[in-house]
N, C-alpha and C positions, 0 to 999 in steps of 0.2 A: 962283259963290261957292265958295271953297275949303272942301273937306270937313274936318271935325274929325278930329284924331287920337285914336283909341281904343286905350288900352293894355290888354292882358290878360296874365296870367301863369298858368302851370300846367305839369303834367307831360305831360298828354295821352297817357298810356300806353294802348295797345289802343284806338286812335281809334274812336269809336262815335257813334251818332246824337245821344246827349246832348251830346257835345263839339261836334258840327257845329251843333246847334241853339243852343248857347251862343254860338258864334262868329257865327252868323247873326243872333242878336239884338243882339250887339255891333255888327255891321255896319250895323244900322239907325240907329246914332248917328254913324257916320262910318267912316274907314278904320282897319282892325284891324291892330295891331302886336302880335305875340306875343313874349313872353319865355319861353323853354322851359327847364323844369327839367333840369338835367344828370342823367346816369346816377347820379353820386354823390349828388345831392340826393334822387333817388328812393329810394336805399338808405338815406339818413340819415332820411327822413320815413316811409317805408313799411316799413322793415325787411326789404326784398327787393329783388332786382335787377329793373330794368324788363323787361317782356316784349320791347319794341322798343328798340333803342339810341337815343341822343339824335339820331344822324344820320338814322336811319329816321324818327323821329318829326318832325324838322325837314322832311325831304323830304315826308312826308304833309301836313303842315300848309301848306307852301308850295304845294302842289298844289290847295288849296281856293280857290274863287273869292272867299270871304269874308275871306281873309287877304292883306293887303297886304305884310306883311313878317314874317319869323320869325328870331330870333337865340337862341342858347343862353346863358342866364344865366350870368354870371361868378361869382356869389356862392354862398351855401350856405343851407340852411334855409328857413324860410317866407318870408324876405325876401331871397331869392337874386337878386332882380331889380332892386335898387335902382340899380345903375350904369346898367343899361339903360333904366330909367324916366327917369333924369335925362338921359341922352343923347337919348332920344326926345322929351322935353319934350311929352307928349301934352296934349290938352284934357280927356280923360276917362280915368279908371281904372275899368274894368268887372270886377266880381267876382261869383261865385256866393255863395249864403248860406254854404256850407261853406268858402269861401275868404275870407270877411270877417273881418277882425281889427281891433281898435282901432289897432294899430300901422300898418297900411296906411292907415287913415282919417286918422291923425295925420300921416303922411308926406305924404299928398295935401293936407292943410290947410296944411302948411309950404311946400309947392311950389305952392300955389294951383292944384290940379288938381281937377276935379270927380270926386267919388267916387260911383259908381253901383252899387247891389246888385240883382242879378237872382235871381229864384227859378227852379228848374230846371223849365221848362214844356216838355213834348214837343211836337213838331209834330203836326199833326192825324192822329189814329188811329195814332200811333207810341207804343210803350211808353216809359215812363221808363227811361233806361239810365244806368249808371255802370260804371266800370272794376271796382268791387267785384262788381257783379252778374254780371260776365262771367268771374270768376275763381272756379272751383269751390271751392277751399280756403276762401274767404271766407264759406262758410256756417257755419263755426265762429263763435260769437257773441263779443261783447265783454262787459265788465262795468263797471257804474258803481256805486260806493257812495254812498248817499244821506246817511247819518249814522252816526256811531260809528266811523268809520275810525281805525286804529291799535289798536283793542282786540283785533285778531286777533294782535297781538304780545304774547307772554307777559310780557315785561318791563313792558308797560303794564297789561294786564288783571289781573296779579298784585296791583296796587295798588287794584284796584276793578273787578270784573267788569262786563260789560254787553253789549248788542247791537250788532252791525254790521248795517245794513240795505243790501242789494244788489238791483240789477235786472240781468237778463240781456238783452242788446241784440242785436237782429237787425243783421247787417252791412250796413246800407244804405249805408255809406261806409267807407273805410278811415281809421280814427283814427290820428293821428300817433303814432309811437314816443315813449316817455318822456313820455307825457301823462296817465297815470292811468287808462287804460282797460283795464288787464290785457293790453296788447299782447304783453308778454314771455311771460305764461302762455299766451296764445292761440297764439304760435308754437310753444310746447312741445306744446300740444294738436294742432296741425297736424302736427308730427313724429310723434306717437303715432297719430293717426287720419286723417291726410290731409285728406279733404274734408268730413267730417260727424262730429258726436258720435255715437258708436255707441249702439244701443239697449241698455238695461241699468239696473241700479240706480244712481240718481243719486249716492248716497254712495260706492259703490264706485268709480264713474268719477271723482269728484272726489278721492278719496283716491289713486287711481292717478296722476292728474295732479299732485297735490301732491308726492307721492313722486318723480315723474319730474323735477319742477323743483327739487327739494331733495334731491339724492342724498347718500349718506354723505360726510361731510367738509365739507358746507355750513356756512359760519360766519354768513353773513347770510341768513336764510330769507325767502323770499317768503311773505307771509301767506296763510293758507288761504282767506281770503275771495275771493281771485283765482280759485282753481280751482273753489270752490264757486259763485261768482257766475257763472262761465261755464257750468257744467254744469247747475245748477238753473235751470229756466225761471221767468219771472214775477218776483215780489217775494219776497225772503226775509229772514228775521231769524235771525241767527247768534249764539248766546249763548256768550260767551268768559269763562272763569274762570281765567286764568293758565295756559292750555295752548295748544299750537299748533292743536289742533282744538277746534271748539265743542262744548259739552256737549249742545246741542240746535239743530236747524234747523227753523224754521217757515216753510212755503211758502204763498204766496197766489197762486192762479191765476184769481181772480174777474175776469172780463173787464171788468165795470164799474169796479172799482177800478184795473186796469191802464189802461184807456182814460182814466180821470180823470188818472192820473199823466202819461200821454203828452200830454194836452192842456195841462198846466200846467207842464211841464219844458222848459227851453230850454238850449242850449249856445253859447257864444261861444268861438272858438279864442284862446288866448293865445300859443301857440308851445311848443315842446318845452322840457323841463328840459335845462340844459346837462349834458354828460357828467360834469363834476366837481362838480355840485350836491350838497351834503351837508346834508340836512335834519336829520340827527341832531346836528349840531354845535349846542352851547348849549341842548340840550333841557332842559326844566324839568319833570320828572316828580314830582308830589305826589299822594297820595291824593285830596285835595280837588278837584284839577283833573280827575283821571281819573273821579272820581265825577260831575263836572259833565258831562263828555262822555257818560257812560253814561245819565245822567238825560235829557239832551237827545235822545239817540238813542231812548230808550223813548218820550218824549213825541212824537217825530216819527212813530214807528210808529203810535201811537194816533190822531194827526191824519190820517194816510193812511187808516187803516181807517174812520175817521168821515168822510172826505172833507171835512175842515175845512181849507180852503185857507189862510186867514190863519195858522192855527197851524202848518200844514205849512211855510209859508215861515219863520215865526218860529223853530221848532225846528231846521230845517235850518241856519239862520244860527247859532243858539246852539250847535250841534254843532261847526260850522266854527270858531267863536270859541274853543270849548274846545280843539279841535285846535290852533289857533294859539298858545294860551297854553302848551300842552305843548311845541310845536315851533315857536318864534318865526320860524325861517328859512323857514317855509311861505310867509309873506307878504313879497313883495318890493315895491319902489316901483311897478313896472309893474302888479302885481296890485292894489295900492291904487288906482291911477289908474283901472283898469278898473272896480273896484266902484263908484267915485264916478260913473263915466259911466253905469252902469245902475241906480244906487240908486233913483231915482225911478220906474223902470219895473218893479221886482221887489218881491216880498213877502219874499224870502229868497234867500240865495246861498251857495255854497261853491266850493272848487276841487276838480276831480277829482284823485285820488291825493295824492301827497305835496307838492304845491305847487311853487313855483319855475317854473311853466309849466303846460301842459296846456290845460284848458278851465274857463271860469268857468260854472258850473251855476246856473241862475236859476229860481226859482219865480214865476210870474206868472198873474194872472187874464185876461190878453189877450195876444195875439201880440206878440212882440218882433221889430222889423224886423231883418232880416239874421241872425237866430239859427237854429240848427239845432234841429230837433225829432226826437225819437227814436222808435224802434219797439221795444217791449218783446216779447221772445220769449215765445210762449205754449207750453204743454205740448201735445205732439202735433201741432204744426204745423211 
C-alpha cells in the first residue's frame, strides 16, 4: 500500500528535539515532505537573522530518517509554502498549534488536503524544547494588552481618560513581528539589556525603555503600555489621562488570578500586518467612543479580579468593539471571517495590537483546539 504524503512547513532554526519529535509524529502518518522557510522569511517573521542558513537547515533536515524530502519555500511570510504545497499535492498538511492558522486550514479545504493539528508532546523523559528556549535573549518577555488599548496615546485619552490592561508574557515561543505583541519594544529591550530584564525599580526600567524607543525627534510615538507591559510582571492596570505616561500603575501578582487568566485565554495566529498597513487612516475619535472604550476596560478589570468568566469575555469584546469604532481599519475581511469561525467557541475576543493581522485573542471556558495558551510572567521568577 502506498504511503500517504505528509506536508509540513517551518523554519526549523537551531534544530532541536522538539523539531525532531514533531517530524517523528508527522512520519507516523506517512512520508514527510518539508517546505523550509528561507533566511529572508526568518528575518521577516522573527525580526532577526537565522542562526543557521537555509542551506544548513536543509542539509540537517534531509539527514533525518523521518524526512522524505526538503525544499526551500519560494514564497514569503506565514504562507511562504503555497507553491510547494500545490506542487507536492500531499494527502495531509501537519501543523503544530503555534503554526495553526485559519488561512492554512482554508487552503487545505480548497485543495482537499486533510489538515491535522498536533500539540507539542516531548518524547519520553525529554524536556519540551523550542527555538525560543534555546536563545538566551528570548528571556526578555512579550506583552499583550487585554483591554483599553489606544488609551496610551494622548490624542485618544485626552478625549476621555481610562485604563489599559496588560499582561507580561514568558517567551515560550517567538511571536511574529508586526503582530501586536510589543515585538519592536522587545527588540529595543534586547539592545539595552541583552539577555534579561535587569533587577531594579520597574518604573525606572520602563521609563528607560520608553525613552530609548522614542528618542528626541520621534514623530509617531510607541505607546508606553508596550514598555510598561514588558517590564512589569503579572497583570497591570495603567491609568491614562491625556499624557504619554500613565498617572498610576496598579499591579496584580496573585497567582490564583494569573492562573485563572492563563486557563481561559487562547491565541490563534492571523499573520503579520503588512508593512504599509495604516490603522490611523479614517479614524473616528469622539469623546463618546473613547469613554465607551475606557468603561469597557474598567469593567474588564473588575471581571478579572472577580474571576467572572462570562463578564471577562463580554467586556474584552466590548473593549475591542469600541477600539474598532474608533479605528475602523482594525477589522479587515479576514479578521471578520476568523471571528465568525470561533464565535461559538468563545465568550469574547479581540485582536492583539492595532489590527490588520497579529493574533485573535479568545476568552473561553474550555480548551480551543489548535489555539496557543500563554504563560504569564510572575514577579521574582
